[in-house]
GUPAVEX-433181 format. One record per residue: residue in one letter; chain; x, y, z of N, C-alpha, C, O, CB in turn; residue number from 1. Coordinates in steps of 0.001 Angstrom, whole numbers, plus 500000, padded with zeros to 6 digits. Glycine has a CB too. Layout:
# GUPAVEX-433181
<res:a, chain:A, nX:X, nY:Y, nZ:Z, caX:X, caY:Y, caZ:Z, cX:X, cY:Y, cZ:Z, oX:X, oY:Y, oZ:Z, cbX:X, cbY:Y, cbZ:Z, n:NUM>
...
This chain:
# GUPAVEX-433181
<res:m, chain:A, nX:500082, nY:516860, nZ:504208, caX:501502, caY:517122, caZ:504319, cX:502247, cY:516179, cZ:503378, oX:501984, oY:514976, oZ:503354, cbX:501989, cbY:516954, cbZ:505785, n:1>
<res:k, chain:A, nX:503164, nY:516727, nZ:502617, caX:503962, caY:515934, caZ:501697, cX:505312, cY:515607, cZ:502320, oX:505942, oY:516461, oZ:502944, cbX:504148, cbY:516674, cbZ:500365, n:2>
<res:i, chain:A, nX:505751, nY:514362, nZ:502145, caX:507073, caY:513926, caZ:502593, cX:507809, cY:513412, cZ:501365, oX:507301, oY:512538, oZ:500662, cbX:506978, cbY:512818, cbZ:503719, n:3>
<res:h, chain:A, nX:508991, nY:513937, nZ:501096, caX:509752, caY:513563, caZ:499896, cX:510530, cY:512271, cZ:500144, oX:511276, oY:512167, oZ:501117, cbX:510721, cbY:514703, cbZ:499484, n:4>
<res:f, chain:A, nX:510354, nY:511294, nZ:499263, caX:511043, caY:510007, caZ:499372, cX:512015, cY:509797, cZ:498219, oX:512329, oY:508656, oZ:497880, cbX:510031, cbY:508864, cbZ:499412, n:5>
<res:g, chain:A, nX:512493, nY:510866, nZ:497618, caX:513469, caY:510740, caZ:496546, cX:512869, cY:511003, cZ:495183, oX:511659, oY:511183, oZ:495041, cbX:514084, cbY:509375, cbZ:496568, n:6>
<res:t, chain:A, nX:513734, nY:511024, nZ:494182, caX:513332, caY:511257, caZ:492803, cX:513636, cY:509999, cZ:492004, oX:514714, oY:509418, oZ:492133, cbX:514059, cbY:512502, cbZ:492197, n:7>
<res:k, chain:A, nX:512694, nY:509585, nZ:491188, caX:512846, caY:508376, caZ:490381, cX:512622, cY:508703, cZ:488914, oX:511888, oY:509635, oZ:488588, cbX:511865, cbY:507276, cbZ:490844, n:8>
<res:k, chain:A, nX:513251, nY:507942, nZ:488032, caX:513000, caY:508062, caZ:486596, cX:511931, cY:507058, cZ:486198, oX:511876, oY:505950, oZ:486732, cbX:514303, cbY:507836, cbZ:485773, n:9>
<res:v, chain:A, nX:511098, nY:507446, nZ:485273, caX:510090, caY:506529, caZ:484752, cX:510798, cY:505552, cZ:483823, oX:511508, oY:505955, oZ:482902, cbX:508936, cbY:507298, cbZ:484005, n:10>
<res:q, chain:A, nX:510594, nY:504253, nZ:484078, caX:511232, caY:503200, caZ:483303, cX:510389, cY:502889, cZ:482074, oX:509310, oY:503448, oZ:481881, cbX:511437, cbY:501932, cbZ:484160, n:11>
<res:k, chain:A, nX:510907, nY:501981, nZ:481247, caX:510125, caY:501503, caZ:480100, cX:508795, cY:500976, cZ:480599, oX:508692, oY:500518, oZ:481737, cbX:510890, cbY:500401, cbZ:479310, n:12>
<res:m, chain:A, nX:507805, nY:501037, nZ:479779, caX:506454, caY:500563, caZ:480112, cX:505802, cY:501420, cZ:481205, oX:504781, oY:501022, oZ:481767, cbX:506508, cbY:499096, cbZ:480566, n:13>
<res:g, chain:A, nX:506382, nY:502601, nZ:481514, caX:505780, caY:503508, caZ:482473, cX:505940, cY:503112, cZ:483926, oX:505186, oY:503583, oZ:484778, cbX:504362, cbY:503639, cbZ:482177, n:14>
<res:r, chain:A, nX:506891, nY:502268, nZ:484227, caX:507076, caY:501788, caZ:485600, cX:507881, cY:502772, cZ:486432, oX:508761, oY:503470, oZ:485929, cbX:507767, cbY:500429, cbZ:485599, n:15>
<res:i, chain:A, nX:507554, nY:502809, nZ:487719, caX:508314, caY:503578, caZ:488698, cX:508518, cY:502660, cZ:489893, oX:507546, oY:502135, oZ:490436, cbX:507577, cbY:504923, cbZ:489107, n:16>
<res:a, chain:A, nX:509759, nY:502454, nZ:490311, caX:510044, caY:501606, caZ:491468, cX:509901, cY:502441, cZ:492734, oX:510515, oY:503502, oZ:492858, cbX:511472, cbY:500980, cbZ:491373, n:17>
<res:l, chain:A, nX:509095, nY:501965, nZ:493668, caX:508887, caY:502663, caZ:494934, cX:509874, cY:502135, cZ:495968, oX:510162, oY:500939, oZ:496000, cbX:507425, cbY:502492, cbZ:495431, n:18>
<res:t, chain:A, nX:510384, nY:503010, nZ:496799, caX:511384, caY:502609, caZ:497784, cX:510750, cY:501783, cZ:498903, oX:509551, oY:501876, oZ:499167, cbX:512081, cbY:503844, cbZ:498367, n:19>
<res:e, chain:A, nX:511578, nY:500982, nZ:499547, caX:511113, caY:500159, caZ:500667, cX:510558, cY:501036, cZ:501796, oX:509552, oY:500698, oZ:502421, cbX:512263, cbY:499272, cbZ:501198, n:20>
<res:a, chain:A, nX:511225, nY:502162, nZ:502046, caX:510775, caY:503074, caZ:503111, cX:509394, cY:503643, cZ:502802, oX:508550, oY:503750, oZ:503692, cbX:511783, cbY:504222, cbZ:503299, n:21>
<res:l, chain:A, nX:509165, nY:504004, nZ:501549, caX:507865, caY:504547, caZ:501154, cX:506777, cY:503492, cZ:501318, oX:505714, oY:503780, oZ:501869, cbX:507906, cbY:505050, cbZ:499698, n:22>
<res:l, chain:A, nX:507029, nY:502286, nZ:500849, caX:506054, caY:501204, caZ:500971, cX:505756, cY:500886, cZ:502434, oX:504601, oY:500689, oZ:502810, cbX:506559, cbY:499951, cbZ:500256, n:23>
<res:r, chain:A, nX:506793, nY:500838, nZ:503246, caX:506621, caY:500546, caZ:504674, cX:505760, cY:501622, cZ:505336, oX:504840, oY:501307, oZ:506091, cbX:507996, cbY:500447, cbZ:505382, n:24>
<res:n, chain:A, nX:506058, nY:502889, nZ:505052, caX:505301, caY:503993, caZ:505641, cX:503850, cY:504005, cZ:505161, oX:502960, oY:504446, oZ:505889, cbX:505969, cbY:505323, cbZ:505307, n:25>
<res:a, chain:A, nX:503609, nY:503528, nZ:503949, caX:502251, caY:503478, caZ:503406, cX:501516, cY:502210, cZ:503822, oX:500321, oY:502068, oZ:503560, cbX:502291, cbY:503573, cbZ:501891, n:26>
<res:g, chain:A, nX:502220, nY:501295, nZ:504464, caX:501594, caY:500041, caZ:504880, cX:501320, cY:499097, cZ:503724, oX:500392, oY:498290, oZ:503772, cbX:500311, cbY:500327, cbZ:505598, n:27>
<res:i, chain:A, nX:502137, nY:499206, nZ:502682, caX:501965, caY:498371, caZ:501488, cX:503074, cY:497324, cZ:501449, oX:504253, oY:497638, oZ:501619, cbX:501977, cbY:499239, cbZ:500187, n:28>
<res:q, chain:A, nX:502668, nY:496063, nZ:501219, caX:503628, caY:494968, caZ:501129, cX:503519, cY:494310, cZ:499763, oX:502539, oY:494502, oZ:499044, cbX:503395, cbY:493930, cbZ:502254, n:29>
<res:e, chain:A, nX:504538, nY:493534, nZ:499414, caX:504526, caY:492804, caZ:498153, cX:503250, cY:491969, cZ:498077, oX:502895, oY:491278, oZ:499032, cbX:505790, cbY:491904, cbZ:498014, n:30>
<res:g, chain:A, nX:502573, nY:492037, nZ:496950, caX:501346, caY:491272, caZ:496757, cX:500075, cY:492043, cZ:497082, oX:498985, oY:491617, oZ:496702, cbX:501394, cbY:490045, cbZ:497588, n:31>
<res:d, chain:A, nX:500195, nY:493174, nZ:497783, caX:499019, caY:493995, caZ:498093, cX:498483, cY:494642, cZ:496818, oX:499221, oY:494846, oZ:495855, cbX:499368, cbY:495082, cbZ:499146, n:32>
<res:s, chain:A, nX:497215, nY:494955, nZ:496827, caX:496606, caY:495713, caZ:495739, cX:496573, cY:497181, cZ:496127, oX:496388, oY:497524, oZ:497295, cbX:495177, cbY:495191, cbZ:495418, n:33>
<res:v, chain:A, nX:496754, nY:498049, nZ:495130, caX:496687, caY:499486, caZ:495370, cX:495705, cY:500109, cZ:494382, oX:495487, oY:499589, oZ:493288, cbX:498094, cbY:500142, cbZ:495241, n:34>
<res:d, chain:A, nX:495122, nY:501225, nZ:494787, caX:494252, caY:502006, caZ:493915, cX:495040, cY:503230, cZ:493462, oX:495754, oY:503846, oZ:494254, cbX:492916, cbY:502418, cbZ:494645, n:35>
<res:l, chain:A, nX:494906, nY:503580, nZ:492179, caX:495609, caY:504720, caZ:491610, cX:494601, cY:505797, cZ:491243, oX:493562, oY:505507, oZ:490649, cbX:496441, cbY:504300, cbZ:490375, n:36>
<res:y, chain:A, nX:494909, nY:507041, nZ:491597, caX:494057, caY:508183, caZ:491293, cX:494911, cY:509267, cZ:490657, oX:496119, oY:509333, oZ:490885, cbX:493343, cbY:508712, cbZ:492571, n:37>
<res:f, chain:A, nX:494275, nY:510115, nZ:489857, caX:494949, caY:511258, caZ:489268, cX:494145, cY:512507, cZ:489574, oX:492965, oY:512585, oZ:489232, cbX:495134, cbY:511077, cbZ:487742, n:38>
<res:d, chain:A, nX:494772, nY:513487, nZ:490218, caX:494139, caY:514764, caZ:490509, cX:494512, cY:515716, cZ:489380, oX:495649, oY:516180, oZ:489298, cbX:494579, cbY:515328, cbZ:491913, n:39>
<res:a, chain:A, nX:493541, nY:516006, nZ:488507, caX:493808, caY:516833, caZ:487330, cX:494162, cY:518264, cZ:487704, oX:494885, oY:518928, oZ:486960, cbX:492606, cbY:516829, cbZ:486406, n:40>
<res:t, chain:A, nX:493675, nY:518754, nZ:488827, caX:493969, caY:520126, caZ:489246, cX:495436, cY:520294, cZ:489603, oX:496082, oY:521243, oZ:489159, cbX:493098, cbY:520518, cbZ:490436, n:41>
<res:t, chain:A, nX:495966, nY:519375, nZ:490405, caX:497359, caY:519480, caZ:490861, cX:498314, cY:518616, cZ:490041, oX:499529, oY:518675, oZ:490230, cbX:497455, cbY:519088, cbZ:492323, n:42>
<res:k, chain:A, nX:497765, nY:517818, nZ:489134, caX:498544, caY:516861, caZ:488326, cX:499289, cY:515860, cZ:489214, oX:500390, oY:515419, oZ:488883, cbX:499550, cbY:517614, cbZ:487425, n:43>
<res:a, chain:A, nX:498673, nY:515511, nZ:490341, caX:499269, caY:514570, caZ:491292, cX:498734, cY:513167, cZ:491046, oX:497546, oY:512979, oZ:490782, cbX:498985, cbY:515004, cbZ:492747, n:44>
<res:i, chain:A, nX:499619, nY:512192, nZ:491135, caX:499229, caY:510785, caZ:491078, cX:499181, cY:510291, cZ:492516, oX:500137, oY:510463, oZ:493272, cbX:500229, cbY:509923, cbZ:490195, n:45>
<res:i, chain:A, nX:498076, nY:509685, nZ:492884, caX:497883, caY:509229, caZ:494259, cX:497803, cY:507714, cZ:494261, oX:497025, oY:507125, oZ:493510, cbX:496604, cbY:509854, cbZ:494890, n:46>
<res:v, chain:A, nX:498613, nY:507080, nZ:495111, caX:498616, caY:505629, caZ:495265, cX:498121, cY:505326, cZ:496669, oX:498725, oY:505757, oZ:497651, cbX:500045, cbY:505016, cbZ:495011, n:47>
<res:e, chain:A, nX:497020, nY:504582, nZ:496768, caX:496460, caY:504218, caZ:498071, cX:496340, cY:502706, cZ:498168, oX:496047, oY:502023, oZ:497186, cbX:495080, cbY:504888, cbZ:498292, n:48>
<res:r, chain:A, nX:496567, nY:502211, nZ:499346, caX:496354, caY:500794, caZ:499597, cX:494882, cY:500494, cZ:499362, oX:494013, oY:501225, oZ:499838, cbX:496792, cbY:500396, cbZ:501044, n:49>
<res:s, chain:A, nX:494604, nY:499441, nZ:498644, caX:493229, caY:499081, caZ:498300, cX:492453, cY:498647, cZ:499537, oX:492996, oY:497936, oZ:500383, cbX:493215, cbY:497965, cbZ:497250, n:50>
<res:p, chain:A, nX:491188, nY:499063, nZ:499657, caX:490381, caY:498606, caZ:500802, cX:490306, cY:497086, cZ:500883, oX:490177, oY:496537, oZ:501977, cbX:488970, cbY:499181, cbZ:500713, n:51>
<res:s, chain:A, nX:490386, nY:496393, nZ:499745, caX:490340, caY:494931, caZ:499777, cX:491577, cY:494371, cZ:500473, oX:491489, oY:493339, oZ:501139, cbX:490228, cbY:494361, cbZ:498350, n:52>
<res:a, chain:A, nX:492727, nY:495029, nZ:500333, caX:493951, caY:494598, caZ:501020, cX:493799, cY:494816, cZ:502519, oX:494229, oY:493983, oZ:503317, cbX:495193, cbY:495367, cbZ:500482, n:53>
<res:e, chain:A, nX:493184, nY:495938, nZ:502905, caX:492974, caY:496222, caZ:504323, cX:492000, cY:495217, cZ:504927, oX:492195, oY:494766, oZ:506056, cbX:492451, cbY:497658, cbZ:504516, n:54>
<res:a, chain:A, nX:490944, nY:494861, nZ:504175, caX:489961, caY:493895, caZ:504666, cX:490602, cY:492521, cZ:504836, oX:490322, oY:491818, oZ:505807, cbX:488759, cbY:493808, cbZ:503704, n:55>
<res:a, chain:A, nX:491462, nY:492140, nZ:503895, caX:492140, caY:490845, caZ:503987, cX:493052, cY:490809, cZ:505205, oX:493112, oY:489801, oZ:505908, cbX:492950, cbY:490561, cbZ:502706, n:56>
<res:e, chain:A, nX:493765, nY:491912, nZ:505458, caX:494649, caY:491974, caZ:506620, cX:493840, cY:491906, cZ:507914, oX:494251, oY:491242, oZ:508865, cbX:495497, cbY:493260, cbZ:506586, n:57>
<res:a, chain:A, nX:492709, nY:492578, nZ:507959, caX:491850, caY:492551, caZ:509147, cX:491325, cY:491137, cZ:509387, oX:491224, oY:490688, oZ:510529, cbX:490670, cbY:493543, cbZ:508993, n:58>
<res:s, chain:A, nX:490993, nY:490443, nZ:508302, caX:490502, caY:489072, caZ:508410, cX:491588, cY:488154, cZ:508963, oX:491313, oY:487303, oZ:509809, cbX:490020, cbY:488563, cbZ:507042, n:59>
<res:i, chain:A, nX:492813, nY:488325, nZ:508491, caX:493930, caY:487507, caZ:508984, cX:494164, cY:487799, cZ:510460, oX:494388, oY:486882, oZ:511250, cbX:495224, cbY:487778, cbZ:508166, n:60>
<res:g, chain:A, nX:494112, nY:489074, nZ:510830, caX:494286, caY:489453, caZ:512231, cX:493208, cY:488862, cZ:513111, oX:493491, oY:488433, oZ:514230, cbX:494291, cbY:490958, cbZ:512373, n:61>
<res:a, chain:A, nX:491967, nY:488831, nZ:512626, caX:490862, caY:488256, caZ:513390, cX:491063, cY:486751, cZ:513567, oX:490790, oY:486213, oZ:514639, cbX:489515, cbY:488539, cbZ:512694, n:62>
<res:k, chain:A, nX:491533, nY:486075, nZ:512532, caX:491776, caY:484630, caZ:512628, cX:492874, cY:484334, cZ:513643, oX:492773, oY:483378, oZ:514412, cbX:492160, cbY:484051, cbZ:511251, n:63>
<res:r, chain:A, nX:493929, nY:485162, nZ:513644, caX:495019, caY:484959, caZ:514598, cX:494508, cY:485132, cZ:516023, oX:494855, oY:484347, oZ:516906, cbX:496179, cbY:485939, cbZ:514320, n:64>
<res:t, chain:A, nX:493689, nY:486151, nZ:516253, caX:493136, caY:486401, caZ:517584, cX:492249, cY:485244, cZ:518000, oX:492315, oY:484788, oZ:519142, cbX:492341, cbY:487723, cbZ:517612, n:65>
<res:k, chain:A, nX:491422, nY:484765, nZ:517085, caX:490505, caY:483663, caZ:517370, cX:491292, cY:482402, cZ:517737, oX:490938, oY:481698, oZ:518682, cbX:489584, cbY:483392, cbZ:516154, n:66>
<res:n, chain:A, nX:492352, nY:482125, nZ:516992, caX:493158, caY:480946, caZ:517253, cX:493879, cY:481033, cZ:518591, oX:494091, oY:480009, oZ:519241, cbX:494159, cbY:480748, cbZ:516142, n:67>
<res:k, chain:A, nX:494255, nY:482222, nZ:519010, caX:494942, caY:482377, caZ:520295, cX:494009, cY:482155, cZ:521462, oX:494454, oY:481747, oZ:522535, cbX:495564, cbY:483751, cbZ:520399, n:68>
<res:t, chain:A, nX:492708, nY:482416, nZ:521278, caX:491770, caY:482290, caZ:522397, cX:491144, cY:480907, cZ:522485, oX:490415, oY:480621, oZ:523434, cbX:490679, cbY:483327, cbZ:522275, n:69>
<res:k, chain:A, nX:491418, nY:480041, nZ:521509, caX:490863, caY:478683, caZ:521551, cX:491484, cY:477876, cZ:522693, oX:492686, oY:477953, oZ:522944, cbX:491096, cbY:477964, cbZ:520205, n:70>
<res:a, chain:A, nX:490654, nY:477115, nZ:523366, caX:491158, caY:476224, caZ:524423, cX:491716, cY:474972, cZ:523756, oX:491165, oY:474514, oZ:522756, cbX:490025, cbY:475855, cbZ:525460, n:71>
<res:p, chain:A, nX:492805, nY:474405, nZ:524292, caX:493404, caY:473196, caZ:523666, cX:492533, cY:471973, cZ:523818, oX:492897, oY:470894, oZ:523350, cbX:494769, cbY:472905, cbZ:524270, n:72>
């Protein structure tokens, strides 16, 4: 399912600024890595959060849980 988040112009150097709402819905934050794909059949550009970013977030979450369960 496609959800439209607005229309953007391509800037110099091929840049496109993504909206805060789009990034939030995709679970992408400043500093995260993303993977880029191109579907030649549909001419669609796909931006996905990198698995390494997800692994780093899971690791941080595990550390927080571990620290909460430690006895003083």
